[in-house]
Gaussian input, Z-matrix of N, CA and C with variables (Angstrom, degrees):
# hf/3-21g

backbone

0 1
 N
 C     1     B1
 C     2     B2     1     A1
 N     3     B3     2     A2     1     D1
 C     4     B4     3     A3     2     D2
 C     5     B5     4     A4     3     D3
 N     6     B6     5     A5     4     D4
 C     7     B7     6     A6     5     D5
 C     8     B8     7     A7     6     D6
 N     9     B9     8     A8     7     D7
 C    10    B10     9     A9     8     D8
 C    11    B11    10    A10     9     D9
 N    12    B12    11    A11    10    D10
 C    13    B13    12    A12    11    D11
 C    14    B14    13    A13    12    D12
 N    15    B15    14    A14    13    D13
 C    16    B16    15    A15    14    D14
 C    17    B17    16    A16    15    D15
 N    18    B18    17    A17    16    D16
 C    19    B19    18    A18    17    D17
 C    20    B20    19    A19    18    D18
 N    21    B21    20    A20    19    D19
 C    22    B22    21    A21    20    D20
 C    23    B23    22    A22    21    D21
 N    24    B24    23    A23    22    D22
 C    25    B25    24    A24    23    D23
 C    26    B26    25    A25    24    D24
 N    27    B27    26    A26    25    D25
 C    28    B28    27    A27    26    D26
 C    29    B29    28    A28    27    D27
 N    30    B30    29    A29    28    D28
 C    31    B31    30    A30    29    D29
 C    32    B32    31    A31    30    D30
 N    33    B33    32    A32    31    D31
 C    34    B34    33    A33    32    D32
 C    35    B35    34    A34    33    D33
 N    36    B36    35    A35    34    D34
 C    37    B37    36    A36    35    D35
 C    38    B38    37    A37    36    D36
 N    39    B39    38    A38    37    D37
 C    40    B40    39    A39    38    D38
 C    41    B41    40    A40    39    D39
 N    42    B42    41    A41    40    D40
 C    43    B43    42    A42    41    D41
 C    44    B44    43    A43    42    D42
 N    45    B45    44    A44    43    D43
 C    46    B46    45    A45    44    D44
 C    47    B47    46    A46    45    D45
 N    48    B48    47    A47    46    D46
 C    49    B49    48    A48    47    D47
 C    50    B50    49    A49    48    D48
 N    51    B51    50    A50    49    D49
 C    52    B52    51    A51    50    D50
 C    53    B53    52    A52    51    D51
 N    54    B54    53    A53    52    D52
 C    55    B55    54    A54    53    D53
 C    56    B56    55    A55    54    D54
 N    57    B57    56    A56    55    D55
 C    58    B58    57    A57    56    D56
 C    59    B59    58    A58    57    D57
 N    60    B60    59    A59    58    D58
 C    61    B61    60    A60    59    D59
 C    62    B62    61    A61    60    D60
 N    63    B63    62    A62    61    D61
 C    64    B64    63    A63    62    D62
 C    65    B65    64    A64    63    D63
 N    66    B66    65    A65    64    D64
 C    67    B67    66    A66    65    D65
 C    68    B68    67    A67    66    D66
 N    69    B69    68    A68    67    D67
 C    70    B70    69    A69    68    D68
 C    71    B71    70    A70    69    D69
 N    72    B72    71    A71    70    D70
 C    73    B73    72    A72    71    D71
 C    74    B74    73    A73    72    D72
 N    75    B75    74    A74    73    D73
 C    76    B76    75    A75    74    D74
 C    77    B77    76    A76    75    D75
 N    78    B78    77    A77    76    D76
 C    79    B79    78    A78    77    D77
 C    80    B80    79    A79    78    D78
 N    81    B81    80    A80    79    D79
 C    82    B82    81    A81    80    D80
 C    83    B83    82    A82    81    D81
 N    84    B84    83    A83    82    D82
 C    85    B85    84    A84    83    D83
 C    86    B86    85    A85    84    D84
 N    87    B87    86    A86    85    D85
 C    88    B88    87    A87    86    D86
 C    89    B89    88    A88    87    D87
 N    90    B90    89    A89    88    D88
 C    91    B91    90    A90    89    D89
 C    92    B92    91    A91    90    D90
 N    93    B93    92    A92    91    D91
 C    94    B94    93    A93    92    D92
 C    95    B95    94    A94    93    D93
 N    96    B96    95    A95    94    D94
 C    97    B97    96    A96    95    D95
 C    98    B98    97    A97    96    D96
 N    99    B99    98    A98    97    D97
 C   100   B100    99    A99    98    D98
 C   101   B101   100   A100    99    D99
 N   102   B102   101   A101   100   D100
 C   103   B103   102   A102   101   D101
 C   104   B104   103   A103   102   D102
 N   105   B105   104   A104   103   D103
 C   106   B106   105   A105   104   D104
 C   107   B107   106   A106   105   D105
 N   108   B108   107   A107   106   D106
 C   109   B109   108   A108   107   D107
 C   110   B110   109   A109   108   D108
 N   111   B111   110   A110   109   D109
 C   112   B112   111   A111   110   D110
 C   113   B113   112   A112   111   D111
 N   114   B114   113   A113   112   D112
 C   115   B115   114   A114   113   D113
 C   116   B116   115   A115   114   D114
 N   117   B117   116   A116   115   D115
 C   118   B118   117   A117   116   D116
 C   119   B119   118   A118   117   D117
 N   120   B120   119   A119   118   D118
 C   121   B121   120   A120   119   D119
 C   122   B122   121   A121   120   D120
 N   123   B123   122   A122   121   D121
 C   124   B124   123   A123   122   D122
 C   125   B125   124   A124   123   D123
 N   126   B126   125   A125   124   D124
 C   127   B127   126   A126   125   D125
 C   128   B128   127   A127   126   D126
 N   129   B129   128   A128   127   D127
 C   130   B130   129   A129   128   D128
 C   131   B131   130   A130   129   D129
 N   132   B132   131   A131   130   D130
 C   133   B133   132   A132   131   D131
 C   134   B134   133   A133   132   D132
 N   135   B135   134   A134   133   D133
 C   136   B136   135   A135   134   D134
 C   137   B137   136   A136   135   D135
 N   138   B138   137   A137   136   D136
 C   139   B139   138   A138   137   D137
 C   140   B140   139   A139   138   D138
 N   141   B141   140   A140   139   D139
 C   142   B142   141   A141   140   D140
 C   143   B143   142   A142   141   D141
 N   144   B144   143   A143   142   D142
 C   145   B145   144   A144   143   D143
 C   146   B146   145   A145   144   D144
 N   147   B147   146   A146   145   D145
 C   148   B148   147   A147   146   D146
 C   149   B149   148   A148   147   D147
 N   150   B150   149   A149   148   D148
 C   151   B151   150   A150   149   D149
 C   152   B152   151   A151   150   D150
 N   153   B153   152   A152   151   D151
 C   154   B154   153   A153   152   D152
 C   155   B155   154   A154   153   D153
 N   156   B156   155   A155   154   D154
 C   157   B157   156   A156   155   D155
 C   158   B158   157   A157   156   D156
 N   159   B159   158   A158   157   D157
 C   160   B160   159   A159   158   D158
 C   161   B161   160   A160   159   D159
 N   162   B162   161   A161   160   D160
 C   163   B163   162   A162   161   D161
 C   164   B164   163   A163   162   D162
 N   165   B165   164   A164   163   D163
 C   166   B166   165   A165   164   D164
 C   167   B167   166   A166   165   D165
 N   168   B168   167   A167   166   D166
 C   169   B169   168   A168   167   D167
 C   170   B170   169   A169   168   D168
 N   171   B171   170   A170   169   D169
 C   172   B172   171   A171   170   D170
 C   173   B173   172   A172   171   D171
 N   174   B174   173   A173   172   D172
 C   175   B175   174   A174   173   D173
 C   176   B176   175   A175   174   D174
 N   177   B177   176   A176   175   D175
 C   178   B178   177   A177   176   D176
 C   179   B179   178   A178   177   D177
 N   180   B180   179   A179   178   D178
 C   181   B181   180   A180   179   D179
 C   182   B182   181   A181   180   D180
 N   183   B183   182   A182   181   D181
 C   184   B184   183   A183   182   D182
 C   185   B185   184   A184   183   D183
 N   186   B186   185   A185   184   D184
 C   187   B187   186   A186   185   D185
 C   188   B188   187   A187   186   D186
 N   189   B189   188   A188   187   D187
 C   190   B190   189   A189   188   D188
 C   191   B191   190   A190   189   D189
 N   192   B192   191   A191   190   D190
 C   193   B193   192   A192   191   D191
 C   194   B194   193   A193   192   D192
 N   195   B195   194   A194   193   D193
 C   196   B196   195   A195   194   D194
 C   197   B197   196   A196   195   D195
 N   198   B198   197   A197   196   D196
 C   199   B199   198   A198   197   D197
 C   200   B200   199   A199   198   D198
 N   201   B201   200   A200   199   D199
 C   202   B202   201   A201   200   D200
 C   203   B203   202   A202   201   D201
 N   204   B204   203   A203   202   D202
 C   205   B205   204   A204   203   D203
 C   206   B206   205   A205   204   D204
 N   207   B207   206   A206   205   D205
 C   208   B208   207   A207   206   D206
 C   209   B209   208   A208   207   D207
 N   210   B210   209   A209   208   D208
 C   211   B211   210   A210   209   D209
 C   212   B212   211   A211   210   D210
 N   213   B213   212   A212   211   D211
 C   214   B214   213   A213   212   D212
 C   215   B215   214   A214   213   D213
 N   216   B216   215   A215   214   D214
 C   217   B217   216   A216   215   D215
 C   218   B218   217   A217   216   D216
 N   219   B219   218   A218   217   D217
 C   220   B220   219   A219   218   D218
 C   221   B221   220   A220   219   D219
 N   222   B222   221   A221   220   D220
 C   223   B223   222   A222   221   D221
 C   224   B224   223   A223   222   D222
 N   225   B225   224   A224   223   D223
 C   226   B226   225   A225   224   D224
 C   227   B227   226   A226   225   D225
 N   228   B228   227   A227   226   D226
 C   229   B229   228   A228   227   D227
 C   230   B230   229   A229   228   D228
 N   231   B231   230   A230   229   D229
 C   232   B232   231   A231   230   D230
 C   233   B233   232   A232   231   D231
 N   234   B234   233   A233   232   D232
 C   235   B235   234   A234   233   D233
 C   236   B236   235   A235   234   D234
 N   237   B237   236   A236   235   D235
 C   238   B238   237   A237   236   D236
 C   239   B239   238   A238   237   D237
 N   240   B240   239   A239   238   D238
 C   241   B241   240   A240   239   D239
 C   242   B242   241   A241   240   D240
 N   243   B243   242   A242   241   D241
 C   244   B244   243   A243   242   D242
 C   245   B245   244   A244   243   D243
 N   246   B246   245   A245   244   D244
 C   247   B247   246   A246   245   D245
 C   248   B248   247   A247   246   D246
 N   249   B249   248   A248   247   D247
 C   250   B250   249   A249   248   D248
 C   251   B251   250   A250   249   D249
 N   252   B252   251   A251   250   D250
 C   253   B253   252   A252   251   D251
 C   254   B254   253   A253   252   D252
 N   255   B255   254   A254   253   D253
 C   256   B256   255   A255   254   D254
 C   257   B257   256   A256   255   D255
 N   258   B258   257   A257   256   D256
 C   259   B259   258   A258   257   D257
 C   260   B260   259   A259   258   D258
 N   261   B261   260   A260   259   D259
 C   262   B262   261   A261   260   D260
 C   263   B263   262   A262   261   D261

   B1=1.4109
   B2=1.5363
   B3=1.3290
   B4=1.4350
   B5=1.4672
   B6=1.3700
   B7=1.4835
   B8=1.5359
   B9=1.2941
   B10=1.4919
   B11=1.5505
   B12=1.3172
   B13=1.4105
   B14=1.5666
   B15=1.3896
   B16=1.3841
   B17=1.5288
   B18=1.3246
   B19=1.4589
   B20=1.5762
   B21=1.3313
   B22=1.4492
   B23=1.5007
   B24=1.2534
   B25=1.4608
   B26=1.5453
   B27=1.3420
   B28=1.4584
   B29=1.4794
   B30=1.3341
   B31=1.4154
   B32=1.6223
   B33=1.3135
   B34=1.4696
   B35=1.5412
   B36=1.3333
   B37=1.4593
   B38=1.5492
   B39=1.3403
   B40=1.5188
   B41=1.4680
   B42=1.3140
   B43=1.4935
   B44=1.4577
   B45=1.3968
   B46=1.3911
   B47=1.5293
   B48=1.3374
   B49=1.4519
   B50=1.5215
   B51=1.3548
   B52=1.4557
   B53=1.5816
   B54=1.3151
   B55=1.4233
   B56=1.5081
   B57=1.3397
   B58=1.4477
   B59=1.4997
   B60=1.3134
   B61=1.4707
   B62=1.5135
   B63=1.3112
   B64=1.4704
   B65=1.4952
   B66=1.3156
   B67=1.4688
   B68=1.5083
   B69=1.3356
   B70=1.5195
   B71=1.4880
   B72=1.3860
   B73=1.4627
   B74=1.5368
   B75=1.2842
   B76=1.5378
   B77=1.5062
   B78=1.3348
   B79=1.4740
   B80=1.5464
   B81=1.3032
   B82=1.4520
   B83=1.5327
   B84=1.3385
   B85=1.4060
   B86=1.5689
   B87=1.3217
   B88=1.4677
   B89=1.4973
   B90=1.3137
   B91=1.5063
   B92=1.5002
   B93=1.2893
   B94=1.5042
   B95=1.5033
   B96=1.3111
   B97=1.4319
   B98=1.5776
   B99=1.3018
   B100=1.5132
   B101=1.5136
   B102=1.3241
   B103=1.4453
   B104=1.4942
   B105=1.3903
   B106=1.4881
   B107=1.4747
   B108=1.3699
   B109=1.4402
   B110=1.5016
   B111=1.3007
   B112=1.4192
   B113=1.5332
   B114=1.3004
   B115=1.4722
   B116=1.5240
   B117=1.3842
   B118=1.4490
   B119=1.5460
   B120=1.3003
   B121=1.5205
   B122=1.5830
   B123=1.3336
   B124=1.4203
   B125=1.4996
   B126=1.3828
   B127=1.4616
   B128=1.5513
   B129=1.2558
   B130=1.4792
   B131=1.5317
   B132=1.3227
   B133=1.4883
   B134=1.5460
   B135=1.3369
   B136=1.4476
   B137=1.5176
   B138=1.3015
   B139=1.4665
   B140=1.5564
   B141=1.3398
   B142=1.4226
   B143=1.5079
   B144=1.3501
   B145=1.4547
   B146=1.5480
   B147=1.2787
   B148=1.5338
   B149=1.4940
   B150=1.3207
   B151=1.4233
   B152=1.5086
   B153=1.3322
   B154=1.4361
   B155=1.5204
   B156=1.2647
   B157=1.5025
   B158=1.4958
   B159=1.3498
   B160=1.4469
   B161=1.5637
   B162=1.2932
   B163=1.4594
   B164=1.5486
   B165=1.3158
   B166=1.4668
   B167=1.4925
   B168=1.3863
   B169=1.4659
   B170=1.5830
   B171=1.2316
   B172=1.5677
   B173=1.5550
   B174=1.3176
   B175=1.5058
   B176=1.4735
   B177=1.3232
   B178=1.5129
   B179=1.4885
   B180=1.2848
   B181=1.4181
   B182=1.5490
   B183=1.3321
   B184=1.4085
   B185=1.5339
   B186=1.3304
   B187=1.4397
   B188=1.5085
   B189=1.3444
   B190=1.4775
   B191=1.5076
   B192=1.3619
   B193=1.4504
   B194=1.5383
   B195=1.2867
   B196=1.5086
   B197=1.4445
   B198=1.3372
   B199=1.4232
   B200=1.5164
   B201=1.4239
   B202=1.4603
   B203=1.5431
   B204=1.3520
   B205=1.5280
   B206=1.5422
   B207=1.3394
   B208=1.5300
   B209=1.5324
   B210=1.2963
   B211=1.4905
   B212=1.4899
   B213=1.3295
   B214=1.3849
   B215=1.5277
   B216=1.3880
   B217=1.4142
   B218=1.5631
   B219=1.3159
   B220=1.4632
   B221=1.5361
   B222=1.2943
   B223=1.4785
   B224=1.5751
   B225=1.2790
   B226=1.4567
   B227=1.5480
   B228=1.3274
   B229=1.4420
   B230=1.5176
   B231=1.3005
   B232=1.5049
   B233=1.5516
   B234=1.2969
   B235=1.4731
   B236=1.5026
   B237=1.3703
   B238=1.4273
   B239=1.5122
   B240=1.2957
   B241=1.4803
   B242=1.4743
   B243=1.3238
   B244=1.4216
   B245=1.5584
   B246=1.3734
   B247=1.4231
   B248=1.5547
   B249=1.3430
   B250=1.4159
   B251=1.5050
   B252=1.3629
   B253=1.4059
   B254=1.4840
   B255=1.3097
   B256=1.4887
   B257=1.5022
   B258=1.3538
   B259=1.4607
   B260=1.4894
   B261=1.3000
   B262=1.4535
   B263=1.5101
   A1=110.18
   A2=118.87
   A3=124.60
   A4=110.97
   A5=116.13
   A6=115.71
   A7=112.33
   A8=117.63
   A9=119.24
   A10=107.72
   A11=118.92
   A12=121.24
   A13=113.54
   A14=113.17
   A15=119.57
   A16=114.73
   A17=114.18
   A18=121.48
   A19=111.84
   A20=115.97
   A21=121.95
   A22=112.51
   A23=117.62
   A24=123.67
   A25=110.72
   A26=114.74
   A27=119.40
   A28=112.53
   A29=120.61
   A30=124.00
   A31=111.16
   A32=114.68
   A33=118.60
   A34=112.41
   A35=117.78
   A36=121.62
   A37=112.90
   A38=115.80
   A39=113.35
   A40=112.62
   A41=115.31
   A42=122.17
   A43=116.53
   A44=118.64
   A45=121.15
   A46=110.13
   A47=114.38
   A48=122.75
   A49=108.75
   A50=115.85
   A51=121.09
   A52=107.32
   A53=115.67
   A54=121.27
   A55=108.91
   A56=114.31
   A57=121.46
   A58=106.60
   A59=115.14
   A60=121.96
   A61=108.93
   A62=116.81
   A63=121.18
   A64=112.33
   A65=116.91
   A66=127.10
   A67=107.70
   A68=114.42
   A69=122.57
   A70=112.27
   A71=119.12
   A72=119.40
   A73=113.80
   A74=113.42
   A75=117.45
   A76=109.66
   A77=117.14
   A78=120.35
   A79=108.03
   A80=119.90
   A81=121.76
   A82=109.89
   A83=119.23
   A84=121.15
   A85=111.47
   A86=117.49
   A87=122.54
   A88=110.85
   A89=115.49
   A90=123.48
   A91=108.19
   A92=116.60
   A93=121.36
   A94=110.35
   A95=117.76
   A96=122.33
   A97=109.36
   A98=115.13
   A99=119.52
   A100=111.12
   A101=119.99
   A102=120.41
   A103=115.56
   A104=115.34
   A105=119.25
   A106=112.24
   A107=119.05
   A108=122.86
   A109=107.66
   A110=117.03
   A111=123.59
   A112=111.15
   A113=118.78
   A114=126.15
   A115=111.89
   A116=115.57
   A117=117.92
   A118=114.23
   A119=115.28
   A120=121.27
   A121=106.41
   A122=118.88
   A123=119.47
   A124=111.46
   A125=117.28
   A126=118.67
   A127=109.39
   A128=117.50
   A129=121.02
   A130=112.35
   A131=117.11
   A132=117.17
   A133=106.51
   A134=117.35
   A135=120.70
   A136=113.06
   A137=116.24
   A138=121.16
   A139=106.85
   A140=116.39
   A141=123.35
   A142=114.92
   A143=117.41
   A144=120.85
   A145=111.71
   A146=117.14
   A147=121.86
   A148=106.94
   A149=114.86
   A150=123.54
   A151=107.12
   A152=118.56
   A153=121.21
   A154=113.30
   A155=117.00
   A156=124.23
   A157=108.44
   A158=114.34
   A159=118.55
   A160=106.32
   A161=116.72
   A162=123.00
   A163=108.16
   A164=115.64
   A165=119.90
   A166=108.83
   A167=118.14
   A168=120.49
   A169=109.93
   A170=114.13
   A171=118.23
   A172=107.72
   A173=113.51
   A174=118.05
   A175=111.87
   A176=120.05
   A177=121.55
   A178=112.94
   A179=119.36
   A180=124.70
   A181=113.12
   A182=117.11
   A183=120.04
   A184=108.14
   A185=120.63
   A186=121.73
   A187=110.62
   A188=118.46
   A189=119.55
   A190=114.01
   A191=118.34
   A192=120.10
   A193=108.80
   A194=114.38
   A195=120.90
   A196=110.34
   A197=122.30
   A198=124.95
   A199=108.50
   A200=111.29
   A201=117.50
   A202=110.06
   A203=113.77
   A204=118.93
   A205=106.55
   A206=108.66
   A207=117.71
   A208=110.60
   A209=118.96
   A210=123.24
   A211=111.13
   A212=121.71
   A213=126.76
   A214=110.33
   A215=117.43
   A216=119.18
   A217=113.34
   A218=114.41
   A219=118.15
   A220=113.26
   A221=119.44
   A222=123.09
   A223=111.47
   A224=116.52
   A225=120.92
   A226=109.65
   A227=115.22
   A228=124.38
   A229=108.59
   A230=120.40
   A231=120.24
   A232=111.93
   A233=116.56
   A234=116.52
   A235=115.44
   A236=116.88
   A237=122.15
   A238=108.53
   A239=116.75
   A240=119.38
   A241=108.94
   A242=116.92
   A243=118.67
   A244=112.75
   A245=112.81
   A246=118.50
   A247=110.61
   A248=118.52
   A249=118.32
   A250=112.70
   A251=115.06
   A252=121.77
   A253=112.02
   A254=119.38
   A255=119.05
   A256=109.94
   A257=114.56
   A258=119.01
   A259=111.66
   A260=117.96
   A261=119.52
   A262=112.90
   D1=-43.91
   D2=178.70
   D3=-60.23
   D4=-45.81
   D5=-179.31
   D6=-66.45
   D7=-34.25
   D8=176.13
   D9=-64.49
   D10=-44.36
   D11=179.67
   D12=-56.94
   D13=-49.82
   D14=174.96
   D15=-54.61
   D16=-48.15
   D17=178.44
   D18=-55.33
   D19=-45.35
   D20=177.11
   D21=-60.99
   D22=-45.78
   D23=-179.05
   D24=-63.73
   D25=-46.11
   D26=178.84
   D27=-65.40
   D28=-39.41
   D29=-179.66
   D30=-69.82
   D31=-33.14
   D32=-177.92
   D33=-80.29
   D34=-17.41
   D35=-171.29
   D36=-135.04
   D37=52.08
   D38=-178.01
   D39=-64.63
   D40=135.31
   D41=179.59
   D42=69.87
   D43=9.21
   D44=-179.24
   D45=-106.82
   D46=161.83
   D47=168.93
   D48=-92.27
   D49=128.04
   D50=-178.08
   D51=-128.10
   D52=139.16
   D53=173.43
   D54=-108.56
   D55=130.08
   D56=178.74
   D57=-128.55
   D58=128.16
   D59=-179.49
   D60=-104.04
   D61=117.61
   D62=-175.40
   D63=-139.45
   D64=172.02
   D65=176.60
   D66=-73.07
   D67=156.00
   D68=-179.89
   D69=-56.64
   D70=-36.43
   D71=178.59
   D72=-63.21
   D73=-34.76
   D74=178.10
   D75=-71.78
   D76=-37.81
   D77=176.33
   D78=-61.79
   D79=-46.57
   D80=-179.71
   D81=-60.45
   D82=-41.14
   D83=-178.89
   D84=-67.69
   D85=-38.87
   D86=176.06
   D87=-58.68
   D88=-49.77
   D89=-179.00
   D90=-59.63
   D91=-43.57
   D92=180.00
   D93=-62.31
   D94=-44.54
   D95=178.75
   D96=-60.41
   D97=-42.96
   D98=-175.89
   D99=-71.19
   D100=-32.22
   D101=-172.64
   D102=-106.20
   D103=-24.24
   D104=-174.17
   D105=89.15
   D106=-5.50
   D107=-179.11
   D108=-77.99
   D109=158.24
   D110=175.77
   D111=-59.61
   D112=138.95
   D113=-176.87
   D114=-53.98
   D115=-32.36
   D116=-177.52
   D117=-69.93
   D118=-12.32
   D119=177.68
   D120=-69.75
   D121=-21.23
   D122=-171.37
   D123=-118.49
   D124=19.45
   D125=179.08
   D126=-78.46
   D127=152.40
   D128=174.13
   D129=93.70
   D130=30.39
   D131=175.68
   D132=-65.56
   D133=134.22
   D134=179.93
   D135=-67.68
   D136=154.00
   D137=175.51
   D138=-60.91
   D139=137.00
   D140=176.76
   D141=70.62
   D142=8.14
   D143=177.74
   D144=-75.73
   D145=161.92
   D146=178.74
   D147=-114.12
   D148=126.71
   D149=168.67
   D150=-118.62
   D151=134.19
   D152=-171.53
   D153=-125.96
   D154=125.89
   D155=173.81
   D156=-110.24
   D157=146.40
   D158=173.45
   D159=-120.36
   D160=123.43
   D161=179.54
   D162=-85.88
   D163=120.56
   D164=-177.06
   D165=-93.84
   D166=141.81
   D167=178.03
   D168=-63.65
   D169=150.03
   D170=175.34
   D171=-60.83
   D172=147.65
   D173=172.89
   D174=89.89
   D175=0.06
   D176=178.84
   D177=-82.11
   D178=-11.97
   D179=-175.08
   D180=78.04
   D181=5.95
   D182=-179.62
   D183=-106.89
   D184=162.06
   D185=175.36
   D186=-57.96
   D187=153.13
   D188=-177.72
   D189=-64.84
   D190=-26.22
   D191=178.22
   D192=-130.35
   D193=134.24
   D194=176.20
   D195=-115.71
   D196=135.51
   D197=175.12
   D198=-87.28
   D199=120.73
   D200=179.36
   D201=-91.73
   D202=-35.99
   D203=178.57
   D204=-164.24
   D205=152.99
   D206=177.86
   D207=-134.73
   D208=129.54
   D209=174.76
   D210=60.70
   D211=38.96
   D212=176.38
   D213=-74.80
   D214=119.56
   D215=177.60
   D216=-117.51
   D217=13.06
   D218=-175.98
   D219=-59.10
   D220=-22.92
   D221=-177.84
   D222=-81.26
   D223=-7.11
   D224=-176.19
   D225=-91.94
   D226=151.03
   D227=177.08
   D228=-56.83
   D229=130.60
   D230=-176.58
   D231=-56.03
   D232=-28.63
   D233=-179.94
   D234=-76.86
   D235=-9.43
   D236=177.29
   D237=-68.45
   D238=123.69
   D239=178.66
   D240=-158.59
   D241=152.52
   D242=174.88
   D243=-95.28
   D244=-2.31
   D245=175.62
   D246=-76.55
   D247=135.37
   D248=-179.65
   D249=-68.62
   D250=150.51
   D251=174.82
   D252=-68.69
   D253=146.44
   D254=176.03
   D255=-65.49
   D256=147.54
   D257=176.51
   D258=-70.15
   D259=139.68
   D260=178.27
   D261=-111.56

């Protein structure tokens, strides 16, 4: 299902930048499809993190999907955390 969704998005937006907001499980599956690594290697994407795939045109000799970044949280405020604050 995830592969079909990626294929539809790529076909509908050639050469364009597209933002897709999804659950962490879908992110893991997309990263697995792009790398060939087991999906469990990519579990645990942080809330509001950015993972980026680049769809390569056919005939370039490159894999169809390249991972540019995974679980990037550099854009978030440094105080944003899912860890609880210590009790005072």
